[in-house]
N, C-alpha and C positions, 0 to 999 in steps of 0.2 A: 243642316247648316243654320236654319233659322233659330234653333235652340241656342246655338253658340252665340249668335248675334244678340239675342235677348239677354243671355247671361252676361255678355260683355257690357250691354247697355245698363243693366242693373248695377254692375260693378262700377261703371263710370259715374252713375248717379250717386251711389254711396260715396265714392271718392270725392265728387264735387261737394256733397254735403259736408264731409269731414274737413275738406280744405277750407270751406267757408264758415266753419263754426265760430271762428274768432270775430267775424264781421257779419255773419248771417247768410242765409241762403234763401232763394225764392224758387218755388216750384210752380209750374203752369201745366194745364191740360186743356184741350179744346178740339175744335173742328179745323180741318185743313183741306183746302181745295187745291188740286194740282192740275195745271194746264201744261201739256206737253207742247214745246215750241218747235218741234220738227214738222215736216210737211204733213199737214192734216192728221196728226196722230191723236187728236182729241184731248180728253181730260179724264181725271180720276175724281169723280164728284164725291165719293165717300172717303173720308180721311179723318184720322185721329192722331193727336200728338201728345207727348209728355216730355217736359223739359225741366232741368234743374240748373241753376247757376248761382255763383257767388255774387255778393252785392258790393264787393270792392270796386274801385274805379276800373281796374283791369283784373279780370278773374277768369275762371274756367266755366264752360257751359257744356252740358251733355244733353242729347236729345234722342228720343226714339219716336218713330212715326209708322203708321200703317195706312195704306191707301188701297182701295178696291175699285176696279173698273170692270163692268160687264157689258158685253155686246151680244146682240142676238144675230144669228146667221141662219136664216131659215127657221127650223123648229128647234135649233140648238142654241144654248146660251154659253158663251165663252167668258170665263172670269179670270182676271189677272189680279193677284194679291201681291202687294209690294210692301216690304219691311225695310226701313232705313235706320241706321244707328250712326250718330255723329258726335264728335267731341272737338273742342277747340277753344280759343280765346274769345272773350266777350269784353267789350268796353261799355261800362255803364255811365250815364250822365244825367244831370237834372235838366228837365225840359218844362219849365213852369211848375205846375202842380203835379205833372206826370213825371215818370222816370223813363228815360229812353235807353236803348241799348243797340249796339251794332256788333255782329259776330261774324267770325270766319271759322267754319267747322269743316272737319275732314272725317270721312268714314266710309261706310259700305252700304250698298243697296242690294237686297235679294228679291228677285221677281219669281213668283211661283205661279205656274200656268199648267193646268191639267196634271198636277203631281210632279212636274219637273221644275227644277230651280236653276237660277242663274245669278251669280254674284258679280257685282261690278263695284269698282272703287271710284270715289269722287269727293266732292265737297260742296259747300254752299256759302254764300255771303248773304247776310240778311240784316233786318232791322225791325224794331218794334217799340211800342210804348206800353208802360204799365200805368193805366189811368185809375186813380183811386175811386172806388165805389163805397168803401167803408174803411175804417182804420187798418184792417188787416187783409182786405181783399181788393183785387185790381182787375179791371178789364184789360185784356192784352190783344190788340190787333198787331199783326205782323206780316211781313212780306219777305220771301226768300227767293234767290236765284240759285238753282242747283245744277251741277254738271257731273255726269257719271260717264266713265268710259269702260268699254269692254271689247276686246278683239278689234280695235280700230274704229268702232262705232261710238259716237258721242251722243248722249241723250241730254237735252237741256230742258229744264222744267222751271216754270214760275209757280210758286206756291203762296197762296194767300191763307192766312189763318186768323181765327178769332177764338180766344179762350179766356179762362179765369186763372189768375195768378194769386198765390198766397205765400 
């Protein structure tokens, strides 16, 4: 199922780029830290994301992310790999010399543990800024609140990210 998720995300990124050709598009990649907000569920300290969005005032954003969490239990290490793919509207605005954005994305999350996978649906609301570091490169801090549901269980995540946009 993860191949299908990645193929879908690549398709969405291409569609976002095609939609934004008349006004431009911006892509970003970077580090993402996920903190699980449920009872003592911990965090996923290793994370990467890739996003693409149009630059119109209201446009489309697509995002793919990967998180990895490992825990030792005795002499064995358990590893959880998580893949997310999201798409939805983004509102871009000027914030001084920076460019801000707010988004509401919907998509899926696939958790892979010991070879087994689980797919859940959900969404995120988030915001960030593109702070110029050169004429064509930006530093992008961001924060997202994600919610995914599966069989009556709701997972809430706070995600902090820092990346480079171009």
